[in-house]
Chimera marker file (.cmm) of the C-alpha trace (Angstrom):
<marker_set name="trace">
<marker id="1" x="5.875" y="41.318" z="12.716" r="1" g="1" b="0" radius="0.5"/>
<marker id="2" x="5.217" y="41.987" z="9.033" r="1" g="1" b="0" radius="0.5"/>
<marker id="3" x="3.113" y="39.512" z="7.076" r="1" g="1" b="0" radius="0.5"/>
<marker id="4" x="6.040" y="38.835" z="4.777" r="1" g="1" b="0" radius="0.5"/>
<marker id="5" x="8.348" y="37.996" z="7.719" r="1" g="1" b="0" radius="0.5"/>
<marker id="6" x="5.647" y="35.886" z="9.323" r="1" g="1" b="0" radius="0.5"/>
<marker id="7" x="5.018" y="33.885" z="6.139" r="1" g="1" b="0" radius="0.5"/>
<marker id="8" x="8.730" y="33.514" z="5.494" r="1" g="1" b="0" radius="0.5"/>
<marker id="9" x="9.215" y="32.186" z="9.040" r="1" g="1" b="0" radius="0.5"/>
<marker id="10" x="6.386" y="29.664" z="8.575" r="1" g="1" b="0" radius="0.5"/>
<marker id="11" x="8.012" y="28.509" z="5.340" r="1" g="1" b="0" radius="0.5"/>
<marker id="12" x="11.400" y="28.158" z="7.006" r="1" g="1" b="0" radius="0.5"/>
<marker id="13" x="9.705" y="26.268" z="9.899" r="1" g="1" b="0" radius="0.5"/>
<marker id="14" x="8.008" y="23.819" z="7.431" r="1" g="1" b="0" radius="0.5"/>
<marker id="15" x="11.352" y="23.146" z="5.743" r="1" g="1" b="0" radius="0.5"/>
<marker id="16" x="13.273" y="22.638" z="9.038" r="1" g="1" b="0" radius="0.5"/>
<marker id="17" x="10.557" y="20.501" z="10.599" r="1" g="1" b="0" radius="0.5"/>
<marker id="18" x="10.432" y="18.197" z="7.589" r="1" g="1" b="0" radius="0.5"/>
<marker id="19" x="14.123" y="18.014" z="6.723" r="1" g="1" b="0" radius="0.5"/>
<marker id="20" x="14.817" y="15.079" z="9.061" r="1" g="1" b="0" radius="0.5"/>
<marker id="21" x="11.780" y="13.167" z="7.873" r="1" g="1" b="0" radius="0.5"/>
<marker id="22" x="12.427" y="13.654" z="4.150" r="1" g="1" b="0" radius="0.5"/>
<marker id="23" x="16.041" y="12.529" z="4.490" r="1" g="1" b="0" radius="0.5"/>
<marker id="24" x="15.180" y="9.451" z="6.525" r="1" g="1" b="0" radius="0.5"/>
<marker id="25" x="12.055" y="8.745" z="4.497" r="1" g="1" b="0" radius="0.5"/>
<marker id="26" x="14.177" y="8.666" z="1.357" r="1" g="1" b="0" radius="0.5"/>
<marker id="27" x="16.616" y="6.316" z="3.064" r="1" g="1" b="0" radius="0.5"/>
<marker id="28" x="13.691" y="4.043" z="4.084" r="1" g="1" b="0" radius="0.5"/>
<marker id="29" x="12.397" y="4.094" z="0.512" r="1" g="1" b="0" radius="0.5"/>
<marker id="30" x="15.726" y="3.338" z="-1.143" r="1" g="1" b="0" radius="0.5"/>
<marker id="31" x="16.561" y="0.605" z="1.404" r="1" g="1" b="0" radius="0.5"/>
<marker id="32" x="13.023" y="-0.766" z="1.735" r="1" g="1" b="0" radius="0.5"/>
<marker id="33" x="14.120" y="-4.299" z="2.727" r="1" g="1" b="0" radius="0.5"/>
<marker id="34" x="16.189" y="-2.924" z="5.601" r="1" g="1" b="0" radius="0.5"/>
<marker id="35" x="13.206" y="-0.798" z="6.604" r="1" g="1" b="0" radius="0.5"/>
<marker id="36" x="11.006" y="-3.854" z="6.901" r="1" g="1" b="0" radius="0.5"/>
<marker id="37" x="13.720" y="-5.615" z="8.917" r="1" g="1" b="0" radius="0.5"/>
<marker id="38" x="13.961" y="-2.612" z="11.246" r="1" g="1" b="0" radius="0.5"/>
<marker id="39" x="10.214" y="-2.633" z="11.722" r="1" g="1" b="0" radius="0.5"/>
<marker id="40" x="10.417" y="-6.352" z="12.647" r="1" g="1" b="0" radius="0.5"/>
<marker id="41" x="13.160" y="-5.562" z="15.109" r="1" g="1" b="0" radius="0.5"/>
<marker id="42" x="11.016" y="-2.949" z="16.837" r="1" g="1" b="0" radius="0.5"/>
<marker id="43" x="8.269" y="-5.539" z="17.183" r="1" g="1" b="0" radius="0.5"/>
<marker id="44" x="5.963" y="-3.418" z="14.994" r="1" g="1" b="0" radius="0.5"/>
<marker id="45" x="2.743" y="-5.137" z="14.045" r="1" g="1" b="0" radius="0.5"/>
<marker id="46" x="2.461" y="-5.739" z="10.258" r="1" g="1" b="0" radius="0.5"/>
<marker id="47" x="6.047" y="-4.670" z="9.518" r="1" g="1" b="0" radius="0.5"/>
<marker id="48" x="5.591" y="-4.459" z="5.738" r="1" g="1" b="0" radius="0.5"/>
<marker id="49" x="2.585" y="-2.206" z="6.075" r="1" g="1" b="0" radius="0.5"/>
<marker id="50" x="4.327" y="-0.203" z="8.740" r="1" g="1" b="0" radius="0.5"/>
<marker id="51" x="7.330" y="0.310" z="6.391" r="1" g="1" b="0" radius="0.5"/>
<marker id="52" x="4.975" y="1.483" z="3.600" r="1" g="1" b="0" radius="0.5"/>
<marker id="53" x="3.248" y="3.934" z="5.994" r="1" g="1" b="0" radius="0.5"/>
<marker id="54" x="6.563" y="5.245" z="7.338" r="1" g="1" b="0" radius="0.5"/>
<marker id="55" x="7.840" y="5.960" z="3.802" r="1" g="1" b="0" radius="0.5"/>
<marker id="56" x="4.584" y="7.565" z="2.797" r="1" g="1" b="0" radius="0.5"/>
<marker id="57" x="4.356" y="9.776" z="5.843" r="1" g="1" b="0" radius="0.5"/>
<marker id="58" x="8.003" y="10.687" z="6.141" r="1" g="1" b="0" radius="0.5"/>
<marker id="59" x="8.888" y="11.176" z="2.472" r="1" g="1" b="0" radius="0.5"/>
<marker id="60" x="5.668" y="11.924" z="0.581" r="1" g="1" b="0" radius="0.5"/>
<marker id="61" x="3.803" y="13.818" z="3.305" r="1" g="1" b="0" radius="0.5"/>
<marker id="62" x="7.093" y="15.546" z="4.260" r="1" g="1" b="0" radius="0.5"/>
<marker id="63" x="7.451" y="16.919" z="0.758" r="1" g="1" b="0" radius="0.5"/>
<marker id="64" x="3.778" y="17.987" z="0.761" r="1" g="1" b="0" radius="0.5"/>
<marker id="65" x="4.227" y="19.957" z="3.978" r="1" g="1" b="0" radius="0.5"/>
<marker id="66" x="7.403" y="21.666" z="2.621" r="1" g="1" b="0" radius="0.5"/>
<marker id="67" x="5.359" y="22.678" z="-0.417" r="1" g="1" b="0" radius="0.5"/>
<marker id="68" x="2.521" y="23.696" z="1.868" r="1" g="1" b="0" radius="0.5"/>
<marker id="69" x="-0.034" y="21.283" z="0.384" r="1" g="1" b="0" radius="0.5"/>
<marker id="70" x="-2.858" y="20.174" z="2.694" r="1" g="1" b="0" radius="0.5"/>
<marker id="71" x="-0.720" y="21.387" z="5.590" r="1" g="1" b="0" radius="0.5"/>
<marker id="72" x="-3.227" y="21.409" z="8.454" r="1" g="1" b="0" radius="0.5"/>
<marker id="73" x="-4.574" y="17.892" z="8.086" r="1" g="1" b="0" radius="0.5"/>
<marker id="74" x="-1.125" y="16.463" z="7.242" r="1" g="1" b="0" radius="0.5"/>
<marker id="75" x="0.369" y="18.169" z="10.336" r="1" g="1" b="0" radius="0.5"/>
<marker id="76" x="-2.253" y="16.420" z="12.535" r="1" g="1" b="0" radius="0.5"/>
<marker id="77" x="-1.579" y="13.038" z="10.840" r="1" g="1" b="0" radius="0.5"/>
<marker id="78" x="2.173" y="13.678" z="11.270" r="1" g="1" b="0" radius="0.5"/>
<marker id="79" x="1.752" y="14.463" z="14.934" r="1" g="1" b="0" radius="0.5"/>
<marker id="80" x="-0.045" y="11.176" z="15.533" r="1" g="1" b="0" radius="0.5"/>
<marker id="81" x="2.641" y="9.350" z="13.502" r="1" g="1" b="0" radius="0.5"/>
<marker id="82" x="5.468" y="10.930" z="15.471" r="1" g="1" b="0" radius="0.5"/>
<marker id="83" x="3.709" y="10.014" z="18.765" r="1" g="1" b="0" radius="0.5"/>
<marker id="84" x="3.496" y="6.437" z="17.549" r="1" g="1" b="0" radius="0.5"/>
<marker id="85" x="7.136" y="6.327" z="16.587" r="1" g="1" b="0" radius="0.5"/>
<marker id="86" x="8.113" y="7.772" z="19.976" r="1" g="1" b="0" radius="0.5"/>
<marker id="87" x="6.131" y="5.074" z="21.807" r="1" g="1" b="0" radius="0.5"/>
<marker id="88" x="7.254" y="2.188" z="19.568" r="1" g="1" b="0" radius="0.5"/>
<marker id="89" x="10.788" y="3.249" z="18.722" r="1" g="1" b="0" radius="0.5"/>
<marker id="90" x="11.948" y="4.871" z="21.929" r="1" g="1" b="0" radius="0.5"/>
<marker id="91" x="10.431" y="3.086" z="24.932" r="1" g="1" b="0" radius="0.5"/>
<marker id="92" x="13.044" y="4.362" z="27.354" r="1" g="1" b="0" radius="0.5"/>
<marker id="93" x="10.918" y="3.364" z="30.332" r="1" g="1" b="0" radius="0.5"/>
<marker id="94" x="11.754" y="-0.289" z="29.507" r="1" g="1" b="0" radius="0.5"/>
<marker id="95" x="15.525" y="0.298" z="29.379" r="1" g="1" b="0" radius="0.5"/>
<marker id="96" x="18.519" y="1.017" z="31.597" r="1" g="1" b="0" radius="0.5"/>
<marker id="97" x="21.890" y="2.657" z="31.242" r="1" g="1" b="0" radius="0.5"/>
<marker id="98" x="23.110" y="4.429" z="28.114" r="1" g="1" b="0" radius="0.5"/>
<marker id="99" x="20.423" y="2.818" z="25.982" r="1" g="1" b="0" radius="0.5"/>
<marker id="100" x="17.795" y="4.371" z="28.237" r="1" g="1" b="0" radius="0.5"/>
<marker id="101" x="19.365" y="7.838" z="28.121" r="1" g="1" b="0" radius="0.5"/>
<marker id="102" x="19.604" y="7.898" z="24.318" r="1" g="1" b="0" radius="0.5"/>
<marker id="103" x="16.059" y="6.711" z="23.872" r="1" g="1" b="0" radius="0.5"/>
<marker id="104" x="14.717" y="9.130" z="26.480" r="1" g="1" b="0" radius="0.5"/>
<marker id="105" x="16.364" y="12.010" z="24.571" r="1" g="1" b="0" radius="0.5"/>
<marker id="106" x="14.899" y="10.844" z="21.271" r="1" g="1" b="0" radius="0.5"/>
<marker id="107" x="11.461" y="10.264" z="22.875" r="1" g="1" b="0" radius="0.5"/>
<marker id="108" x="11.317" y="13.843" z="24.108" r="1" g="1" b="0" radius="0.5"/>
<marker id="109" x="12.707" y="15.197" z="20.854" r="1" g="1" b="0" radius="0.5"/>
<marker id="110" x="9.735" y="13.511" z="19.225" r="1" g="1" b="0" radius="0.5"/>
<marker id="111" x="7.423" y="15.191" z="21.684" r="1" g="1" b="0" radius="0.5"/>
<marker id="112" x="8.980" y="18.531" z="20.820" r="1" g="1" b="0" radius="0.5"/>
<marker id="113" x="8.478" y="17.860" z="17.105" r="1" g="1" b="0" radius="0.5"/>
<marker id="114" x="4.790" y="17.136" z="17.884" r="1" g="1" b="0" radius="0.5"/>
<marker id="115" x="4.574" y="20.613" z="19.393" r="1" g="1" b="0" radius="0.5"/>
<marker id="116" x="5.835" y="22.162" z="16.159" r="1" g="1" b="0" radius="0.5"/>
<marker id="117" x="3.391" y="20.112" z="14.100" r="1" g="1" b="0" radius="0.5"/>
<marker id="118" x="0.486" y="21.173" z="16.276" r="1" g="1" b="0" radius="0.5"/>
<marker id="119" x="1.499" y="24.812" z="15.886" r="1" g="1" b="0" radius="0.5"/>
<marker id="120" x="1.677" y="24.276" z="12.127" r="1" g="1" b="0" radius="0.5"/>
<marker id="121" x="-1.827" y="22.746" z="12.189" r="1" g="1" b="0" radius="0.5"/>
<marker id="122" x="-3.047" y="25.923" z="13.904" r="1" g="1" b="0" radius="0.5"/>
<marker id="123" x="-1.158" y="28.494" z="11.853" r="1" g="1" b="0" radius="0.5"/>
<marker id="124" x="-1.472" y="26.772" z="8.498" r="1" g="1" b="0" radius="0.5"/>
<marker id="125" x="1.128" y="26.968" z="5.789" r="1" g="1" b="0" radius="0.5"/>
<marker id="126" x="1.197" y="30.701" z="5.308" r="1" g="1" b="0" radius="0.5"/>
<marker id="127" x="1.267" y="32.717" z="2.103" r="1" g="1" b="0" radius="0.5"/>
<marker id="128" x="4.280" y="30.890" z="0.594" r="1" g="1" b="0" radius="0.5"/>
<marker id="129" x="2.424" y="27.613" z="-0.016" r="1" g="1" b="0" radius="0.5"/>
<marker id="130" x="0.233" y="25.662" z="-2.346" r="1" g="1" b="0" radius="0.5"/>
<marker id="131" x="-2.568" y="25.855" z="0.248" r="1" g="1" b="0" radius="0.5"/>
<marker id="132" x="-2.540" y="29.666" z="-0.111" r="1" g="1" b="0" radius="0.5"/>
<marker id="133" x="-2.565" y="29.446" z="-3.907" r="1" g="1" b="0" radius="0.5"/>
<marker id="134" x="-5.346" y="26.823" z="-4.012" r="1" g="1" b="0" radius="0.5"/>
<marker id="135" x="-7.614" y="28.041" z="-1.254" r="1" g="1" b="0" radius="0.5"/>
<marker id="136" x="-7.070" y="31.814" z="-0.829" r="1" g="1" b="0" radius="0.5"/>
<marker id="137" x="-7.515" y="32.909" z="-4.455" r="1" g="1" b="0" radius="0.5"/>
<link id1="1" id2="2" r="1" g="1" b="0" radius="0.2"/>
<link id1="2" id2="3" r="1" g="1" b="0" radius="0.2"/>
<link id1="3" id2="4" r="1" g="1" b="0" radius="0.2"/>
<link id1="4" id2="5" r="1" g="1" b="0" radius="0.2"/>
<link id1="5" id2="6" r="1" g="1" b="0" radius="0.2"/>
<link id1="6" id2="7" r="1" g="1" b="0" radius="0.2"/>
<link id1="7" id2="8" r="1" g="1" b="0" radius="0.2"/>
<link id1="8" id2="9" r="1" g="1" b="0" radius="0.2"/>
<link id1="9" id2="10" r="1" g="1" b="0" radius="0.2"/>
<link id1="10" id2="11" r="1" g="1" b="0" radius="0.2"/>
<link id1="11" id2="12" r="1" g="1" b="0" radius="0.2"/>
<link id1="12" id2="13" r="1" g="1" b="0" radius="0.2"/>
<link id1="13" id2="14" r="1" g="1" b="0" radius="0.2"/>
<link id1="14" id2="15" r="1" g="1" b="0" radius="0.2"/>
<link id1="15" id2="16" r="1" g="1" b="0" radius="0.2"/>
<link id1="16" id2="17" r="1" g="1" b="0" radius="0.2"/>
<link id1="17" id2="18" r="1" g="1" b="0" radius="0.2"/>
<link id1="18" id2="19" r="1" g="1" b="0" radius="0.2"/>
<link id1="19" id2="20" r="1" g="1" b="0" radius="0.2"/>
<link id1="20" id2="21" r="1" g="1" b="0" radius="0.2"/>
<link id1="21" id2="22" r="1" g="1" b="0" radius="0.2"/>
<link id1="22" id2="23" r="1" g="1" b="0" radius="0.2"/>
<link id1="23" id2="24" r="1" g="1" b="0" radius="0.2"/>
<link id1="24" id2="25" r="1" g="1" b="0" radius="0.2"/>
<link id1="25" id2="26" r="1" g="1" b="0" radius="0.2"/>
<link id1="26" id2="27" r="1" g="1" b="0" radius="0.2"/>
<link id1="27" id2="28" r="1" g="1" b="0" radius="0.2"/>
<link id1="28" id2="29" r="1" g="1" b="0" radius="0.2"/>
<link id1="29" id2="30" r="1" g="1" b="0" radius="0.2"/>
<link id1="30" id2="31" r="1" g="1" b="0" radius="0.2"/>
<link id1="31" id2="32" r="1" g="1" b="0" radius="0.2"/>
<link id1="32" id2="33" r="1" g="1" b="0" radius="0.2"/>
<link id1="33" id2="34" r="1" g="1" b="0" radius="0.2"/>
<link id1="34" id2="35" r="1" g="1" b="0" radius="0.2"/>
<link id1="35" id2="36" r="1" g="1" b="0" radius="0.2"/>
<link id1="36" id2="37" r="1" g="1" b="0" radius="0.2"/>
<link id1="37" id2="38" r="1" g="1" b="0" radius="0.2"/>
<link id1="38" id2="39" r="1" g="1" b="0" radius="0.2"/>
<link id1="39" id2="40" r="1" g="1" b="0" radius="0.2"/>
<link id1="40" id2="41" r="1" g="1" b="0" radius="0.2"/>
<link id1="41" id2="42" r="1" g="1" b="0" radius="0.2"/>
<link id1="42" id2="43" r="1" g="1" b="0" radius="0.2"/>
<link id1="43" id2="44" r="1" g="1" b="0" radius="0.2"/>
<link id1="44" id2="45" r="1" g="1" b="0" radius="0.2"/>
<link id1="45" id2="46" r="1" g="1" b="0" radius="0.2"/>
<link id1="46" id2="47" r="1" g="1" b="0" radius="0.2"/>
<link id1="47" id2="48" r="1" g="1" b="0" radius="0.2"/>
<link id1="48" id2="49" r="1" g="1" b="0" radius="0.2"/>
<link id1="49" id2="50" r="1" g="1" b="0" radius="0.2"/>
<link id1="50" id2="51" r="1" g="1" b="0" radius="0.2"/>
<link id1="51" id2="52" r="1" g="1" b="0" radius="0.2"/>
<link id1="52" id2="53" r="1" g="1" b="0" radius="0.2"/>
<link id1="53" id2="54" r="1" g="1" b="0" radius="0.2"/>
<link id1="54" id2="55" r="1" g="1" b="0" radius="0.2"/>
<link id1="55" id2="56" r="1" g="1" b="0" radius="0.2"/>
<link id1="56" id2="57" r="1" g="1" b="0" radius="0.2"/>
<link id1="57" id2="58" r="1" g="1" b="0" radius="0.2"/>
<link id1="58" id2="59" r="1" g="1" b="0" radius="0.2"/>
<link id1="59" id2="60" r="1" g="1" b="0" radius="0.2"/>
<link id1="60" id2="61" r="1" g="1" b="0" radius="0.2"/>
<link id1="61" id2="62" r="1" g="1" b="0" radius="0.2"/>
<link id1="62" id2="63" r="1" g="1" b="0" radius="0.2"/>
<link id1="63" id2="64" r="1" g="1" b="0" radius="0.2"/>
<link id1="64" id2="65" r="1" g="1" b="0" radius="0.2"/>
<link id1="65" id2="66" r="1" g="1" b="0" radius="0.2"/>
<link id1="66" id2="67" r="1" g="1" b="0" radius="0.2"/>
<link id1="67" id2="68" r="1" g="1" b="0" radius="0.2"/>
<link id1="68" id2="69" r="1" g="1" b="0" radius="0.2"/>
<link id1="69" id2="70" r="1" g="1" b="0" radius="0.2"/>
<link id1="70" id2="71" r="1" g="1" b="0" radius="0.2"/>
<link id1="71" id2="72" r="1" g="1" b="0" radius="0.2"/>
<link id1="72" id2="73" r="1" g="1" b="0" radius="0.2"/>
<link id1="73" id2="74" r="1" g="1" b="0" radius="0.2"/>
<link id1="74" id2="75" r="1" g="1" b="0" radius="0.2"/>
<link id1="75" id2="76" r="1" g="1" b="0" radius="0.2"/>
<link id1="76" id2="77" r="1" g="1" b="0" radius="0.2"/>
<link id1="77" id2="78" r="1" g="1" b="0" radius="0.2"/>
<link id1="78" id2="79" r="1" g="1" b="0" radius="0.2"/>
<link id1="79" id2="80" r="1" g="1" b="0" radius="0.2"/>
<link id1="80" id2="81" r="1" g="1" b="0" radius="0.2"/>
<link id1="81" id2="82" r="1" g="1" b="0" radius="0.2"/>
<link id1="82" id2="83" r="1" g="1" b="0" radius="0.2"/>
<link id1="83" id2="84" r="1" g="1" b="0" radius="0.2"/>
<link id1="84" id2="85" r="1" g="1" b="0" radius="0.2"/>
<link id1="85" id2="86" r="1" g="1" b="0" radius="0.2"/>
<link id1="86" id2="87" r="1" g="1" b="0" radius="0.2"/>
<link id1="87" id2="88" r="1" g="1" b="0" radius="0.2"/>
<link id1="88" id2="89" r="1" g="1" b="0" radius="0.2"/>
<link id1="89" id2="90" r="1" g="1" b="0" radius="0.2"/>
<link id1="90" id2="91" r="1" g="1" b="0" radius="0.2"/>
<link id1="91" id2="92" r="1" g="1" b="0" radius="0.2"/>
<link id1="92" id2="93" r="1" g="1" b="0" radius="0.2"/>
<link id1="93" id2="94" r="1" g="1" b="0" radius="0.2"/>
<link id1="94" id2="95" r="1" g="1" b="0" radius="0.2"/>
<link id1="95" id2="96" r="1" g="1" b="0" radius="0.2"/>
<link id1="96" id2="97" r="1" g="1" b="0" radius="0.2"/>
<link id1="97" id2="98" r="1" g="1" b="0" radius="0.2"/>
<link id1="98" id2="99" r="1" g="1" b="0" radius="0.2"/>
<link id1="99" id2="100" r="1" g="1" b="0" radius="0.2"/>
<link id1="100" id2="101" r="1" g="1" b="0" radius="0.2"/>
<link id1="101" id2="102" r="1" g="1" b="0" radius="0.2"/>
<link id1="102" id2="103" r="1" g="1" b="0" radius="0.2"/>
<link id1="103" id2="104" r="1" g="1" b="0" radius="0.2"/>
<link id1="104" id2="105" r="1" g="1" b="0" radius="0.2"/>
<link id1="105" id2="106" r="1" g="1" b="0" radius="0.2"/>
<link id1="106" id2="107" r="1" g="1" b="0" radius="0.2"/>
<link id1="107" id2="108" r="1" g="1" b="0" radius="0.2"/>
<link id1="108" id2="109" r="1" g="1" b="0" radius="0.2"/>
<link id1="109" id2="110" r="1" g="1" b="0" radius="0.2"/>
<link id1="110" id2="111" r="1" g="1" b="0" radius="0.2"/>
<link id1="111" id2="112" r="1" g="1" b="0" radius="0.2"/>
<link id1="112" id2="113" r="1" g="1" b="0" radius="0.2"/>
<link id1="113" id2="114" r="1" g="1" b="0" radius="0.2"/>
<link id1="114" id2="115" r="1" g="1" b="0" radius="0.2"/>
<link id1="115" id2="116" r="1" g="1" b="0" radius="0.2"/>
<link id1="116" id2="117" r="1" g="1" b="0" radius="0.2"/>
<link id1="117" id2="118" r="1" g="1" b="0" radius="0.2"/>
<link id1="118" id2="119" r="1" g="1" b="0" radius="0.2"/>
<link id1="119" id2="120" r="1" g="1" b="0" radius="0.2"/>
<link id1="120" id2="121" r="1" g="1" b="0" radius="0.2"/>
<link id1="121" id2="122" r="1" g="1" b="0" radius="0.2"/>
<link id1="122" id2="123" r="1" g="1" b="0" radius="0.2"/>
<link id1="123" id2="124" r="1" g="1" b="0" radius="0.2"/>
<link id1="124" id2="125" r="1" g="1" b="0" radius="0.2"/>
<link id1="125" id2="126" r="1" g="1" b="0" radius="0.2"/>
<link id1="126" id2="127" r="1" g="1" b="0" radius="0.2"/>
<link id1="127" id2="128" r="1" g="1" b="0" radius="0.2"/>
<link id1="128" id2="129" r="1" g="1" b="0" radius="0.2"/>
<link id1="129" id2="130" r="1" g="1" b="0" radius="0.2"/>
<link id1="130" id2="131" r="1" g="1" b="0" radius="0.2"/>
<link id1="131" id2="132" r="1" g="1" b="0" radius="0.2"/>
<link id1="132" id2="133" r="1" g="1" b="0" radius="0.2"/>
<link id1="133" id2="134" r="1" g="1" b="0" radius="0.2"/>
<link id1="134" id2="135" r="1" g="1" b="0" radius="0.2"/>
<link id1="135" id2="136" r="1" g="1" b="0" radius="0.2"/>
<link id1="136" id2="137" r="1" g="1" b="0" radius="0.2"/>
</marker_set>
C-alpha cells in the first residue's frame, strides 16, 4: 500500500470514527440541561461533571482527533471513555427482552469502537494531520 493511500485511509478512519461522537457531542452541548437529566437517569455519579466530561470528550476531543491533534493520547482517553459509557449506558446483563437485545448490541458496538481507537493509538494520525505538521517537521 502506498504511503499516500495509507495516510488517506487513516484520515478517513479518523473522520468516520469520530462522526458519531461529534454529532452527539454537539447535541449534548446544545441541550446541556437534557444531558444532565440523562446522566441522572443513568445513575451516573456527579451528573453535571459527567455531562461536562461527555461534551468535552465527544465534541472537543472528537474534533481534535479528526484534525489529527494529539491523536495517540486522545485515542487512549477516548477508549477508556467509550468503555465507561458501555458499562454505564448499556448494562445489558441487568436487562431482559428487547431492552436487553438493544443494549447488548450497543455495548458490543462500543467494544468495536474501542478496537478502532486502540489501532489509532498505535498507528497515529498519519501524514494528513496536525500531529504530522507539529512533530515530524
